[in-house]
N, C-alpha and C positions, 0 to 999 in steps of 0.2 A: 726443431726450433730450439734455439739456445735459451738458457735460463735468464730470468730477468735480472737486470743489474741490481747490486746490493742496495744502493740508495732507494730504489723503487720498492723493493721488498720491505725495507725498514719503514718507508713512508706508509705503505699499506698496513703494516702491523701496528704502527703508531696510531693511525686513524681508527683501526678496529679497537685498540685499547682505550683511546679517548672516548669513543662512542659508548663502550661498556661503562667507563668511569662516569660519564655524564648520566647514564641511566641509573647507576648506583646512587649518585649524589641526589638526583631528582627523587628517587625512592626514599632515601634517608630524610630528605626535607619534608616529603609528604608524610612519612611515618611520624616524624617529630611533631608536625602540625596536627596530625590525627590524634597522636598520643596526648598532646597538650589539651586538645579539645575534649578528649575523653576524660582527662583528669578534672577539667573544669565542670563537665557534666556530672561526674561523680561527686565533686565537692558541693555543687548546688543542690543535688538530690539529697546528700547526706545532712544538709542543714535541718530538714524537717524530720529526721529519723528519730527513733526512740532511744538512741544512744548518742547523746551530744558529744561525749568524749571521743567516740569513734570518728565523728565528723571533724573534731579538732585535729586528730591525727592526719586525716585526709587533707585538711587545709594547710597544715604545717608542711606536708610533703609538697603541696602545690607551691607554697611560698619558696621552697628551696629551688624548685625548677623554673618558676615563672617570675620570681622577683617581686618587687613592690608594685601594688596597684590599688586603686580606690575600692574596686569591687572586692578584692581579697581582704582588705582591711575591714570592710563592712561585714563580710561573711564571718570573719574571725570574731568581730564584736557580737554578732548574733549567737555564734556557737559557744563563746565563753559565757555569755549571759545565760543561755540554756543549761550550761554545765554548772551554774552557780558561782562562777568566777567573775563577780561584778566589777571588781577593780580593774582587772585585765580588760574586761569588755569596754569600760570607759576609755581606757588608753587606745584601744583599737578604733573606737568610735571617733576619737579626736584625730587619729591618723587618717581615717576615711574622710573626715571633713577637710583636713589639710590637703588631701589629694583630689578634692572636688567631687565627692559623691553626691547623689541627689539629696537636696535639702528636705524633701518630703519624707524620704526613707530615714534620714538622720533624725528628724523630729519624732517620727513614730517610734524609732528604736530608743530614743531618749525617754519617752513616756513609758515604754515597756521596761526599760532598765530601772527607772525610778520606782515604778509600781512593784516590780519583783524584789527590789531592795527593801521593801516594807513601807515606803512612803506612799501609801495607797490613796490618801485623801486628795492630793493634787492631781495625780495621773488617772484616777479611776474614771472620771467623767469623759476624758479624752478617749480612753480605750472603749468604753461603752458606746460612745458616739461612733467610733469606727465600726463596731459590730452592727450598729443600727443603720449605717450607710451602705453604700454599694462598693464594698471592698472585695478584692479577689479572694478565692477560697484559701490559698496558702497563707495570706495575711490574716484572715479570720481565724484559721487554726492556730496561728502563732499568737494571736491576741487571747484566744481562749486558754491556751497553755499558760501564758504569762499571768492571766487573771487568777487561775487556779494556784499557780506557784506563789503569787503575791498574797493571796488569801491565806494560804497555808503558812507562809512566812510570818504573817500577822496573827496566825492561829485563829483565823475566822473560818472555822471548819464548816459551819452551816452555809456560808456564802460559797465556799469552794465546792461543796456538794451540789448546791443549786446550779452553779456554773457548769459543772460536769453533766448535770441532767440536761441542760440546754444543748451542750455540745454533743451529747449522745443522741439526742433527738435529730440533730443535723447530720452527724457523721458516726453512725453506730459502729462502723468497722475501723475507726481510728485506733491504731495501736497505742499511740501516746495517751489518748483519752482513757482507754481501758486500763492501761498501766496505772494511771493516776487514780482511777476509780478503785482498782484492786488495792492500792496502798491505803486508801481511806477505809475500805471494808476490812482490811487486815487490822488496822488500828482499832476499829470498833468491834472486832471479832465476829464480823458477819461473814462466816466462812462460805456459806452457800453462794452468796453474791460475789465473793472473791473468786471462787472457782469459776463461776459463770463468766467473769471478766477475763480470766486467763484463757478460757476455752474460746472466747470470741477472738482473742489475739491469735491463737493457734490456728483458727480457721483461715485467717488472712496470711499468716506466716508460720507454717508448721515447724520451722527450725529456729524459732525465736527462743534463745537460751534462757533469758531471764524469766519469761512467762512459763516455760517448761519447768524450770527449777522451783519457782514459787508455787506453781500448781502442785508439784510433788510435795512441797512442804505443807500446803493446805490439806492435801489428801492425808498426809501422815497425821496432821493435827486432828482430823475428824475420824481417824482410825480406819481409813480405807487403805490398808497397807498394800494390797496387790496393785491398786492404781498408783500409789506413791512409788512403788518399786519400778513399775513400768516407765514412769516419767523420769526417775533417777537414771535408769539404764539409757534412756534416750539422751539425757544430758551428758552421760559418759561418752556416747557416740559423737555428740557435738563437740565436746571438749575432752578428748582422751588423755590430755596431759594434766588434768585437774585431779589430784589425789583425794581431795575432800569428798568427791563423789563416790569413792570406794567406801568411805565411812557411812554415808547415807544409805547406800545399798546394803551394807552390813546390818544397819539398824533394822531395815525391812526384813531381811532374811531371818534375823533372830526372832523378831516378833511373829514371823510365820512358822517358827519352829525349825527352820533350816539352819541348824547350829553350825555344821561344818562349813557351809558356804559363808556364814558370817565370820568364822574364825579365819578362813583363808583370805577374805577381803581385808580384815583388820590387820592380819599379818603383813599383807602387801602394803597397806596404807601407811603403817607405822615405820616403814623403811624409807618413806618419801617425805619431803618437806611439807608440813601442814601448818596452817595458821592456828592461833590459840583456840578459836572456837572449835575447829575440827579436831584438834588434839583433845580438848575436853570431852567432846562427844565420843571419840575413839576410846579414851580411857574409861568412860562411863560404860560403854558396851563391853569392853574387856572385863570390867568389874562385874557386870551382870552375868557374863558367861562363867566367871569364877564363882559367883554366888550360887548359880544353878548347879555347879560341880561341888558345892559345899567346901570350897577352898576359901574360907572366910578371911584369913589373914591376907591372902593375895588380893581378894576383893577389896578389903579396906585400903590396901596400898594403891590400887587402881583408882578407887573413888576419891582418895585424898589428892592424887595427882590431877584428877578431873576438876576438882574444886580450885586447885591452884591456877589452872589455866583459864578458868571462867568462874569468877567468884559468885555469879548469880545463877549457877546451874542447879536449880532446885531438885531435879531428878537425881543428880549425883549426891546432893546433901541427904535426901531421903534414903537412897540406897545405902549410903555410908552408915546412916543410923541403923538400918536393918542388919548390916554386916557386923557392926559393933555389938548389937544385941545378941547375935548368934554366938559371939565370943564372950558373952556374959558381962559386957561393959555397958550396963543399962543406963547409968547416969549420963555417960558421954553420948550414948545412942540417942537418948531423949533430947539432948541439946541440938543435935543435927536434924532430927525429925521436926522439932519445933522451928528451927531455922528455915527448913524447906516449906513448912506451912505458912510462915510469915512472908516468904517470897511470893508464894502463890496468892496470898491474900492481898499483898501490895499490888501485884499485877492486876488482879480483879478490881481493886479500888481505882487503879489508874484508868482502866477501861471505862469504869463507871463515871469517873470524872470527865473523861472526854465526852461521854453522852450528856452529862449535865452542862458542859460548856456549850455544846451544840444547842441545847434547849434554852440556855440563859447566857448568850454570848457576851453580855456586857458586865457580868459579875466577875470582879477581879479576884475574889477569894478562891473560886474554883481554879482559875488559871495559876494563881500563886501555889496552891496545893499541888497541882500537876507539876509545876516547876520544881518544887521541893522534892517530890518523889523522883523525878528524873535526876536531880542532883544527887540524891542518896544512892541512886543506881549507877552513878558514874557517867550518865549521858549529859555531859556538860553543854553541848551545843543545843540540844533539845530543851534543857533546863533554862538556858538563857533566853530562848525564843518565847517560852511560856511566861517567864517573868517580865520580859519586855512588853509582851502583849497585855499583861495584867496592868502595867503602868499606863498603857494607852487607854485602858478602861477607867482608871483612877490614878492620876499622877501622884496623889498623896497617900496611897495605900501603904501603911506603915509596915505591915508584915512582908510585903513584896520588897520594900527597900532593905529590910533586914536580911531577906533571903539573897538579894543581889550583893549585899555586903559580904555575906558568907561565900558567895560564888567568886567574888574577886579576891577575897582573902585566901581561899583555897588555891587560887591561881597565882598567888604571890604578888598581887597588886593591891597593897594596902592603900596606895594613893587613890585608887578608884573606889575602894571600899568605904573610905572615910565619909564622903558626902552622903552615901546611902545610909550609913549608920546615923548620921546627923539627922537626916530626913525621917528616919524611923523613930526619932525622939531620944536617941541614946547619946552618950558623950564619948569623945575620942581622946584618950590620954589626959583625962581630967578637964578638957576644954568644954565650954558650953556648946550646945548644938549649933547656934548661928555662927560662932567663931570657927568651929570645925569645918562648916561648909565654906566659909570665906577662905580659910587656909588651904583647903584641898583644891579650890579653884585657882589659886595663885601659882 
């Protein structure tokens, strides 16, 4: 039999190629569809996660691949609100409204955004009514989270704690709820309950980094060093590229008497990029090792560097005093030891103030004092929240207005400081108080 004519061979080969190409195109389209569906599922699931910034990253990737949509704009509004970016959340909410998203969802999110921004009076009843009604579980969890965040924003700590208690009775395994509980317990130095909250999280998600790291910190605080080391090592496995974890492990090894292990970890850590807190801790540990080796001048140098990177490192201040005393510089040593004792006393007083605020939430004086202490410590955001909450208790509280004037002056905003100075009963550049208020408003 002769061979087939060339046109027929070409035709058969072409048909075979076309069939393969059609299969490949169909597969590609199915893959793209499945991949897009998978991304949407991930994005929706991430909305209620304990890391709102991670959900934002997921949503931004989805926006790049899927383009503009009402649902995506709404999810971005929710994620930005949960991440504390309320201005961006409002913009996304307006975009979702423009694109025709559900009016009920938009109204609920507006109330959540309003409450979380600190405007609790108007939105609170709407949110409590939602919880009292027949709302889906995911919505109820979202409302609980927002209520706690709003109460904390307004520094209504007692209300936040009560809300968390209700939430815990309903969803005891909620990671978000337990993280919020742990934050309050850490603020009030209730270490045992803080540890219990982290352990509850790790029963649900054994690889939760934040819970593992803060559990290690809590164990170190209560001097359970072996447990702290175990959790820091687990953190290092979860995030092997984080050099600060080498420093925390070194702290544990030194406290356990394992000096060489501590030296090796610190030697490795100091060759890597560390943030200022980790640098301060690393220099403190190197100073402690030098102090134990009776190398007092080296110890002084390390402790001085530690205080430069973190001005409120009371451990470094105290150890610097001890090293200076060993060198016979007693007067200088006493100054640093006294400074460390003042820091510790301030922190104890701050924790006590938080307890007094929870017992007497309408007293502006306690809130003002907490704001001043936060301002002295450089925690400007926290200071502003305390001072604003004090004015909600008493808009005429003179000491709070004076503190807010200091806050704005230190931030270079004399224009915003002026009305608070006037309301505190002081004068601005020789003007009478009423005139100063009038001028600053113009």
